[in-house]
KEVOMAR-526711 format. One record per residue (C-alpha): x, y, z; residue in three letters; residue number from 1. Coordinates in nm, 2 decimals. Example, Ala and Ser with C-alpha at 12.3 -4.5 7.8 and 13.67 -1.06 7.14 Angstrom:
1.23 -0.45 0.78 Ala 1
1.37 -0.11 0.71 Ser 2
This chain:
14.36 15.45 13.98 Met 1
14.11 15.30 14.21 Ser 2
14.05 14.93 14.23 Arg 3
13.71 14.97 14.08 Lys 4
13.87 15.14 13.76 Ser 5
14.12 14.87 13.72 Lys 6
13.86 14.60 13.74 Arg 7
13.66 14.79 13.47 Asn 8
13.97 14.83 13.23 Phe 9
14.05 14.46 13.20 Lys 10
13.71 14.36 13.04 Pro 11
13.73 14.67 12.80 Lys 12
14.08 14.57 12.70 Lys 13
13.99 14.21 12.63 Lys 14
13.67 14.35 12.43 Tyr 15
13.89 14.55 12.20 Tyr 16
14.14 14.28 12.15 Arg 17
13.85 14.05 12.05 Arg 18
13.70 14.29 11.83 Lys 19
14.04 14.35 11.66 Gly 20
14.10 13.98 11.61 Phe 21
13.75 13.93 11.46 Ile 22
13.80 14.23 11.22 Leu 23
14.14 14.10 11.13 Ser 24
14.02 13.76 11.07 Leu 25
13.73 13.91 10.86 Gly 26
13.99 14.10 10.65 Ile 27
14.19 13.78 10.60 Ile 28
13.90 13.57 10.50 Ile 29
13.77 13.84 10.27 Gly 30
14.11 13.86 10.11 Val 31
14.11 13.49 10.07 Ile 32
13.75 13.48 9.92 Ile 33
13.85 13.77 9.67 Val 34
14.18 13.59 9.58 Ala 35
13.98 13.26 9.55 Ala 36
13.73 13.42 9.32 Phe 37
14.01 13.59 9.12 Tyr 38
14.20 13.26 9.08 Gln 39
13.88 13.08 8.98 Thr 40
13.80 13.35 8.73 Ser 41
14.16 13.33 8.59 Val 42
14.12 12.95 8.57 Tyr 43
13.79 12.97 8.40 Phe 44
13.91 13.23 8.16 Ser 45
14.19 12.98 8.02 Ser 46
14.15 12.82 7.69 Asn 47
14.15 12.48 7.86 Glu 48
13.86 12.54 8.07 Ser 49
13.67 12.68 7.78 Cys 50
13.74 12.36 7.60 Met 51
13.58 12.17 7.89 Met 52
13.23 12.27 7.82 Cys 53
13.25 12.36 7.46 His 54
13.24 12.02 7.29 Val 55
13.23 12.14 6.93 His 56
13.45 11.87 6.77 Pro 57
13.65 12.13 6.57 His 58
13.65 12.43 6.79 Ala 59
14.01 12.40 6.92 Glu 60
14.15 12.26 6.58 Glu 61
13.99 12.55 6.39 Ser 62
14.11 12.81 6.65 Trp 63
14.48 12.67 6.61 Arg 64
14.46 12.69 6.24 Leu 65
14.34 13.06 6.24 Ser 66
14.52 13.37 6.20 Thr 67
14.46 13.44 6.57 His 68
14.72 13.18 6.66 Val 69
14.92 13.16 6.32 Asn 70
15.03 13.51 6.25 Asn 71
15.34 13.71 6.18 Gly 72
15.34 13.89 6.51 Ser 73
15.38 13.58 6.73 Gly 74
15.06 13.69 6.95 Val 75
14.82 13.42 7.04 Met 76
14.46 13.54 7.08 Val 77
14.27 13.34 7.35 Asn 78
13.90 13.24 7.38 Cys 79
13.80 13.52 7.62 Val 80
13.97 13.79 7.41 Asp 81
13.72 13.76 7.15 Cys 82
13.41 13.62 7.33 His 83
13.40 13.85 7.62 Leu 84
13.40 14.25 7.64 Pro 85
13.73 14.39 7.72 Pro 86
13.85 14.36 8.10 Lys 87
13.86 14.74 8.12 Asp 88
13.49 14.74 8.12 Asn 89
13.49 14.54 8.44 Thr 90
13.09 14.52 8.49 Trp 91
13.02 14.41 8.13 Asp 92
13.31 14.17 8.12 His 93
13.23 13.98 8.43 Tyr 94
12.85 13.99 8.40 Ser 95
12.88 13.85 8.04 Ala 96
13.11 13.59 8.18 Lys 97
12.86 13.48 8.43 Val 98
12.58 13.48 8.20 Val 99
12.74 13.29 7.92 Leu 100
12.92 13.04 8.15 Gly 101
12.60 12.94 8.32 Ala 102
12.43 12.90 7.99 Arg 103
12.73 12.69 7.85 Asp 104
12.74 12.47 8.16 Leu 105
12.37 12.42 8.14 Trp 106
12.38 12.32 7.80 Gly 107
12.67 12.09 7.86 Tyr 108
12.48 11.92 8.15 Leu 109
12.12 11.90 7.99 Thr 110
12.17 11.87 7.61 Lys 111
12.28 11.63 7.36 Asp 112
12.57 11.76 7.15 Thr 113
12.46 11.54 6.86 Ala 114
12.15 11.76 6.82 Asp 115
12.37 12.09 6.77 Phe 116
12.38 12.24 6.43 Asn 117
12.74 12.35 6.45 Trp 118
12.76 12.47 6.09 Glu 119
12.46 12.71 6.15 Met 120
12.63 12.83 6.49 Lys 121
12.93 12.93 6.29 Ser 122
12.72 13.15 6.05 Glu 123
12.76 13.53 6.09 Leu 124
12.40 13.57 6.22 Glu 125
12.48 13.36 6.51 His 126
12.85 13.46 6.56 Ala 127
12.75 13.83 6.62 Val 128
12.58 13.75 6.92 Lys 129
12.90 13.63 7.09 Tyr 130
13.18 13.84 6.96 Ile 131
13.17 14.20 7.10 Pro 132
13.29 14.44 6.84 Asn 133
13.46 14.64 7.11 Glu 134
13.69 14.34 7.18 Ser 135
13.82 14.34 6.81 Cys 136
13.88 14.71 6.82 Val 137
14.06 14.68 7.17 Lys 138
14.34 14.47 6.99 Cys 139
14.33 14.62 6.64 His 140
14.37 14.98 6.72 Gln 141
14.56 15.04 6.40 Asn 142
14.36 14.96 6.10 Leu 143
14.62 15.04 5.84 Phe 144
14.91 14.83 5.93 Pro 145
15.21 14.79 5.69 Gln 146
15.13 14.55 5.43 Gly 147
14.75 14.61 5.43 Val 148
14.60 14.57 5.07 Thr 149
14.45 14.85 4.89 Asp 150
14.11 14.69 4.92 Asp 151
14.17 14.65 5.30 Gly 152
14.26 15.02 5.32 Val 153
13.92 15.10 5.14 Thr 154
13.72 14.87 5.37 Ala 155
13.88 15.01 5.68 His 156
13.82 15.37 5.58 Leu 157
13.47 15.29 5.52 Tyr 158
13.45 15.13 5.87 Tyr 159
13.61 15.44 6.03 Glu 160
13.36 15.67 5.85 Glu 161
13.04 15.46 5.90 Asn 162
13.11 15.19 6.16 Gly 163
12.92 15.35 6.44 Glu 164
12.63 15.50 6.23 Lys 165
12.57 15.17 6.06 Leu 166
12.66 14.94 6.34 Asp 167
12.93 14.76 6.14 Leu 168
13.09 14.46 6.29 Gln 169
13.45 14.35 6.22 Cys 170
13.35 13.98 6.17 Ile 171
13.12 14.08 5.89 Ser 172
13.43 14.07 5.68 Cys 173
13.67 13.87 5.91 His 174
13.44 13.59 6.01 Leu 175
13.72 13.33 5.99 Asp 176
13.98 13.53 6.20 Ala 177
13.92 13.32 6.51 Gly 178
13.81 12.99 6.37 His 179
13.96 12.89 6.04 Tyr 180
13.70 12.80 5.77 Asn 181
13.82 12.65 5.45 Pro 182
13.48 12.76 5.28 Asn 183
13.52 13.11 5.38 Tyr 184
13.69 13.35 5.14 Ala 185
13.77 13.72 5.20 His 186
13.86 13.91 4.89 Gly 187
13.75 13.94 4.54 Gln 188
13.66 13.60 4.38 Met 189
13.86 13.49 4.08 Thr 190
13.73 13.27 3.83 Gly 191
13.42 13.06 3.88 Ile 192
13.42 12.85 4.20 Pro 193
13.48 12.49 4.13 Gly 194
13.62 12.54 3.78 Met 195
14.00 12.58 3.75 Ala 196
14.15 12.80 3.49 Ala 197
14.28 12.49 3.29 Ser 198
13.94 12.32 3.31 Tyr 199
13.89 12.15 2.98 Asp 200
13.53 12.13 2.83 Val 201
13.41 11.92 2.54 Asp 202
13.23 12.19 2.35 Thr 203
13.08 11.92 2.12 Ser 204
12.85 11.86 2.41 Leu 205
12.72 12.21 2.41 Tyr 206
12.37 12.28 2.30 Phe 207
12.35 12.44 1.95 Lys 208
12.01 12.55 1.95 Glu 209
11.74 12.65 2.22 Pro 210
11.44 12.44 2.26 Thr 211
11.17 12.50 2.00 Glu 212
10.83 12.56 2.17 Val 213
10.52 12.54 1.94 Thr 214
10.26 12.46 2.18 Arg 215
10.15 12.55 2.52 Phe 216
10.30 12.26 2.73 Ala 217
10.59 12.19 2.97 Asp 218
10.92 12.20 2.80 Tyr 219
11.29 12.16 2.89 Arg 220
11.49 12.48 2.78 Glu 221
11.84 12.44 2.67 Gln 222
12.09 12.73 2.66 Ile 223
12.30 12.74 2.34 Pro 224
12.66 12.74 2.39 Gly 225
12.62 12.58 2.74 Thr 226
12.54 12.23 2.87 Met 227
12.28 12.38 3.09 Val 228
11.90 12.32 3.05 Ser 229
11.62 12.34 3.29 Phe 230
11.23 12.27 3.32 Glu 231
10.97 12.51 3.24 Met 232
10.61 12.46 3.35 Lys 233
10.29 12.57 3.15 Ala 234
10.08 12.77 3.39 Ile 235
9.73 12.82 3.22 Arg 236
9.63 13.14 3.40 Gly 237
9.29 13.23 3.50 Gly 238
9.11 13.42 3.77 Thr 239
9.18 13.37 4.13 Tyr 240
9.15 13.56 4.47 Thr 241
9.47 13.73 4.58 Met 242
9.56 13.81 4.93 Gly 243
9.47 13.65 5.26 Ser 244
9.13 13.66 5.45 Pro 245
9.11 13.85 5.78 Glu 246
9.09 13.52 5.98 Lys 247
9.42 13.37 5.84 Glu 248
9.66 13.32 6.12 Pro 249
9.97 13.56 6.11 Phe 250
9.84 13.75 5.81 Arg 251
9.98 14.11 5.77 Asn 252
9.81 14.43 5.68 Pro 253
9.95 14.46 5.33 Asp 254
9.79 14.13 5.23 Glu 255
9.44 14.30 5.22 Ser 256
9.19 14.34 5.08 Pro 257
9.11 14.02 4.90 Leu 258
9.05 14.10 4.53 His 259
9.01 13.93 4.21 Glu 260
9.30 13.90 3.96 Val 261
9.28 13.76 3.61 Ser 262
9.62 13.64 3.45 Leu 263
9.71 13.53 3.11 Asp 264
9.89 13.20 3.05 Pro 265
10.28 13.19 3.12 Phe 266
10.55 12.96 3.15 Phe 267
10.74 12.93 3.50 Met 268
11.07 12.76 3.60 Ala 269
11.02 12.45 3.79 Glu 270
11.29 12.55 4.04 Val 271
11.47 12.88 4.13 Glu 272
11.76 12.99 3.91 Thr 273
12.05 12.75 4.01 Thr 274
12.41 12.83 4.03 Trp 275
12.47 12.62 3.71 Asp 276
12.26 12.86 3.52 Gln 277
12.38 13.18 3.69 Tyr 278
12.75 13.08 3.63 Trp 279
12.68 13.01 3.28 Ala 280
12.56 13.37 3.25 Phe 281
12.86 13.50 3.46 Tyr 282
13.11 13.33 3.24 Ala 283
12.95 13.44 2.92 Ala 284
12.91 13.82 3.03 Thr 285
13.15 13.89 3.30 Met 286
13.31 14.25 3.27 Ser 287
13.39 14.57 3.44 Glu 288
13.11 14.73 3.24 Gly 289
12.79 14.85 3.40 Arg 290
12.48 14.87 3.18 Thr 291
12.24 15.14 3.31 Pro 292
11.92 14.96 3.47 Pro 293
11.70 15.16 3.24 Glu 294
11.86 15.01 2.94 Val 295
11.83 14.65 3.08 Val 296
11.46 14.64 3.16 Tyr 297
11.17 14.88 3.11 Glu 298
10.86 14.64 3.16 Asn 299
10.96 14.49 2.83 Asn 300
11.30 14.35 2.74 Leu 301
11.49 14.56 2.47 Lys 302
11.64 14.38 2.19 Ala 303
12.03 14.39 2.23 Met 304
12.31 14.17 2.07 Asp 305
12.39 13.92 2.35 Val 306
12.76 14.00 2.32 Asp 307
12.70 14.36 2.42 Ala 308
12.52 14.27 2.76 Ile 309
12.76 14.35 3.04 Ser 310
12.75 14.08 3.31 Gly 311
12.83 14.09 3.69 Pro 312
13.17 14.20 3.82 Thr 313
13.34 13.95 4.05 Ala 314
13.19 13.93 4.40 Pro 315
13.39 13.95 4.72 Phe 316
13.42 13.60 4.88 Gly 317
13.22 13.30 4.74 Phe 318
12.86 13.39 4.70 Pro 319
12.75 13.04 4.76 Asp 320
12.88 13.06 5.12 Gln 321
13.05 12.72 5.07 Gly 322
12.69 12.56 5.10 Trp 323
12.73 12.41 4.75 Gly 324
12.65 12.50 4.40 Gln 325
12.51 12.29 4.11 Gly 326
12.13 12.30 4.12 Asp 327
12.11 12.49 4.45 Arg 328
11.96 12.83 4.41 Pro 329
12.18 13.11 4.31 Ala 330
12.20 13.37 4.58 Ile 331
12.31 13.72 4.69 Thr 332
12.27 13.88 4.36 Met 333
12.07 14.21 4.32 Thr 334
11.74 14.26 4.15 His 335
11.92 14.44 3.87 Tyr 336
12.15 14.13 3.83 Ala 337
11.84 13.92 3.80 Ala 338
11.68 14.13 3.55 Glu 339
12.01 14.13 3.33 Thr 340
12.02 13.74 3.36 Phe 341
11.67 13.73 3.21 Cys 342
11.78 13.97 2.94 Gln 343
12.08 13.75 2.86 Trp 344
11.86 13.43 2.86 Leu 345
11.60 13.59 2.63 Ser 346
11.88 13.68 2.38 Glu 347
12.03 13.34 2.40 Lys 348
11.71 13.15 2.34 Thr 349
11.51 13.39 2.13 Gly 350
11.21 13.38 2.39 Lys 351
11.08 13.65 2.63 Lys 352
11.22 13.56 2.98 Tyr 353
11.15 13.79 3.27 Arg 354
11.07 13.80 3.64 Leu 355
10.73 13.72 3.75 Pro 356
10.49 13.98 3.84 Thr 357
10.37 13.95 4.21 Glu 358
10.02 13.84 4.09 Ala 359
10.17 13.56 3.87 Glu 360
10.40 13.44 4.16 Trp 361
10.11 13.41 4.41 Glu 362
9.89 13.23 4.15 Tyr 363
10.16 12.99 4.09 Ala 364
10.25 12.93 4.45 Ala 365
9.89 12.86 4.54 Arg 366
9.87 12.58 4.27 Gly 367
9.50 12.64 4.26 Gly 368
9.44 12.64 4.61 Lys 369
9.28 12.91 4.83 Ala 370
9.42 12.79 5.17 Ser 371
9.73 12.94 5.35 Pro 372
9.94 12.66 5.18 Tyr 373
9.88 12.44 4.88 Phe 374
9.92 12.14 5.11 Phe 375
9.69 12.06 5.43 Pro 376
9.75 12.22 5.75 Gly 377
9.72 12.55 5.94 Ser 378
10.01 12.82 6.01 Pro 379
9.92 12.76 6.37 Lys 380
10.01 12.39 6.35 Glu 381
10.34 12.46 6.20 Phe 382
10.45 12.79 6.35 Ser 383
10.68 12.83 6.65 Glu 384
10.52 13.18 6.71 His 385
10.33 13.19 7.04 Gly 386
10.36 13.10 7.41 Phe 387
10.22 12.76 7.37 Met 388
10.49 12.65 7.12 Arg 389
10.74 12.66 7.42 Asn 390
10.53 12.37 7.55 Ile 391
10.40 12.19 7.24 Phe 392
10.63 12.16 6.96 Lys 393
10.48 12.25 6.61 Pro 394
10.40 11.99 6.35 Lys 395
10.66 11.95 6.08 Thr 396
10.57 11.63 5.88 Asp 397
10.35 11.77 5.59 Ser 398
10.52 12.11 5.56 Ile 399
10.87 11.96 5.56 Ser 400
10.77 11.76 5.25 Ala 401
10.71 12.06 5.04 Tyr 402
10.91 12.35 5.19 Val 403
11.27 12.42 5.30 Ile 404
11.24 12.63 5.61 Tyr 405
11.38 12.68 5.95 Asp 406
11.30 12.33 6.07 Lys 407
11.47 12.13 5.80 Asn 408
11.73 12.35 5.62 Ser 409
12.02 12.35 5.85 Gly 410
12.03 12.72 5.82 Ser 411
12.13 12.70 5.45 Arg 412
11.99 12.65 5.10 Thr 413
11.92 12.31 4.98 Gln 414
11.88 12.13 4.63 Pro 415
11.53 12.11 4.51 Pro 416
11.54 11.73 4.49 Ser 417
11.47 11.74 4.88 Leu 418
11.10 11.86 4.84 Val 419
10.80 11.77 4.63 Leu 420
10.63 11.99 4.38 Pro 421
10.31 12.18 4.43 Asn 422
10.00 12.09 4.21 Pro 423
10.15 12.31 3.90 Tyr 424
10.48 12.11 3.92 Gly 425
10.68 12.39 4.09 Leu 426
10.93 12.31 4.37 Lys 427
11.01 12.55 4.66 Asn 428
10.78 12.83 4.59 Met 429
10.73 12.89 4.96 Leu 430
11.08 12.83 5.09 Gly 431
11.45 12.79 5.04 Asn 432
11.51 13.15 4.93 Val 433
11.30 13.45 4.87 Met 434
11.22 13.53 4.51 Glu 435
11.23 13.87 4.33 Tyr 436
10.93 13.98 4.16 Cys 437
10.90 14.24 3.87 Ala 438
10.68 14.47 4.08 Asp 439
10.78 14.76 4.30 Arg 440
10.66 14.72 4.65 Tyr 441
10.36 14.91 4.76 Asp 442
10.20 14.81 5.10 Pro 443
9.87 14.96 4.97 Glu 444
9.87 14.82 4.63 Ala 445
9.57 14.59 4.68 Tyr 446
9.37 14.87 4.81 Asp 447
9.42 15.06 4.48 Lys 448
9.26 14.78 4.27 Arg 449
8.89 14.76 4.16 Ser 450
8.69 14.48 3.99 Gly 451
8.89 14.21 3.84 Val 452
9.25 14.34 3.81 Ala 453
9.39 14.21 3.46 Ala 454
9.77 14.11 3.48 Asn 455
9.83 14.38 3.76 Pro 456
10.20 14.50 3.81 Met 457
10.32 14.79 4.03 Val 458
10.56 15.02 3.89 Thr 459
10.60 15.29 4.16 Glu 460
10.81 15.24 4.48 Gly 461
11.15 15.25 4.62 Asp 462
11.19 14.88 4.69 Glu 463
11.11 14.56 4.50 Trp 464
10.87 14.28 4.59 Val 465
11.01 13.96 4.71 Val 466
10.79 13.66 4.77 Arg 467
10.83 13.32 4.95 Gly 468
11.01 13.24 5.26 Gly 469
11.37 13.12 5.30 His 470
11.58 12.86 5.48 Tyr 471
11.55 13.04 5.81 Asn 472
11.19 13.15 5.79 Ser 473
10.92 13.04 6.03 Asp 474
10.61 12.85 5.90 Ala 475
10.41 13.19 5.94 Ala 476
10.62 13.35 5.68 Asp 477
10.60 13.08 5.41 Val 478
10.23 13.13 5.36 Arg 479
10.13 13.19 5.00 Ser 480
9.99 13.53 5.05 Ala 481
10.28 13.65 5.27 Ala 482
10.45 13.95 5.11 Arg 483
10.80 14.11 5.17 Ser 484
11.04 14.35 4.98 His 485
11.39 14.43 4.94 Thr 486
11.59 14.63 5.19 His 487
11.85 14.78 4.95 His 488
12.05 14.99 5.17 Asp 489
12.07 14.75 5.46 Asp 490
12.16 14.46 5.21 Trp 491
12.47 14.67 5.10 Leu 492
12.55 14.79 5.45 Lys 493
12.90 14.63 5.46 Thr 494
13.00 14.69 5.09 Asp 495
13.29 14.95 5.12 Pro 496
13.28 15.01 4.75 Gln 497
13.20 15.36 4.61 Gln 498
12.98 15.33 4.42 Pro 499
12.84 15.03 4.58 Lys 500
12.81 14.71 4.37 Ser 501
12.49 14.70 4.14 Ile 502
12.54 14.30 4.09 Trp 503
12.60 14.16 4.46 Trp 504
12.44 14.22 4.78 Tyr 505
12.69 14.21 5.09 Ser 506
12.43 14.15 5.37 Asp 507
12.17 13.92 5.24 Ile 508
12.21 13.54 5.17 Lys 509
11.86 13.43 5.15 Ala 510
11.74 13.60 4.84 Val 511
11.73 13.45 4.46 Gly 512
11.48 13.42 4.17 Phe 513
11.31 13.23 3.92 Arg 514
11.21 13.30 3.56 Val 515
10.89 13.30 3.37 Val 516
10.85 13.31 2.99 Cys 517
10.57 13.46 2.80 Glu 518
10.41 13.24 2.53 Pro 519
10.46 13.35 2.19 Asp 520
10.13 13.57 2.08 Ser 521
10.07 13.30 1.80 Thr 522
10.08 13.00 2.03 Met 523
9.77 12.80 2.05 Arg 524
9.64 12.77 2.43 Ile 525
9.42 12.46 2.45 Asn 526
């Protein structure tokens, strides 16, 4: 080898050594970074790290009381096992972890936990956003373990056959699996909530006779054989313009066209049918029988012996959702159950109780006003819809005095004492819960009327009209003219029974009803 070649070889050797060193150093640094990220991920996947940001005062306590900690297998389920997609789906798992972690950290640093509605966040509607169903299935691959009840077998067979098609979620039936909730009940209700089997009642306090109504004026009905009574308001009837004008904010096409409607006088309940009233009906009629709907109601109530009326079968869980009973509105019953209640009430009192027609409902809700609400204000002032509401918060003062809706409900029904009545003396016509009407739903019903429609009622259609907003409604949806309807199949989506219940809905909590009473034909209307 020449001297020149030797001189050239040494620099190249140093170059390759330097390059190898840099490469090795890069690999080592890369391994350290990956290991650091992994260890960071492991640490921030621990229950302790989750509790650092999740400042819900009962999150850890309710988790430790749940079946995910206290179970016969001795297995403890951790936070990330439920709240993140399974790790075998690496991208979904870590991307969800980054997104949720960043959101939680931001909330921890910028928000006041005193403003959080923790009870609302534990409701099913909120929980489904943060519990991937595939995480449940990952662990619970055997849906028929030893000891599962017959009802559990039925429900899980239904899930196997319909889960993917109907997008069924495990937590729809097992909401308290991860966080214990003393107000949550899974399984068929026994007895009447709040009333023990040994509950003693002084029957001498029961009403012996219904209220006698001889003139067209407000009265307080009393249900014989119970201690339950309720206020009925005299609504004089008349002619009004039904529907909404084209310039009304947030109006929908099925509210058109405006048309004149004339109504005969009627009585309407001051408040939505309460749990006290509904449990009186349930206690008097509960059975396994099923009266065919056509027998119960065919525009006019049929005369039947009150003892022969079949009442609701027991629901699964507590239908009041643990929110409270008493004078709160009864919820989750079907339209058929509401009609049967009216039939029972008619037989008990000797009067003609029924559900209101849609035209009667809107007339009563308006309280003699033609504006979107019976109180001052525009839907644009109260609604959260629209870009500007991200900058300027909607007004809540006047609407909150009369309506239980998204801004003042706490995401649950509320007692009627919290709101003021409308000019006809009726409370919560526009909020709290949606209310069944006697009409079938037809989006073009108003188009089919001409002249002044006298006591209109739609009898054709697959679904029933529901009117008024509910506790989670925006102000745009609690306008007097706003229309909606039942979604029968969707509201029974998670009911595994065959045939499905005709008494209780499994997938709607925001629906109830109020009754009207027809004046006796001989009654003098001043």
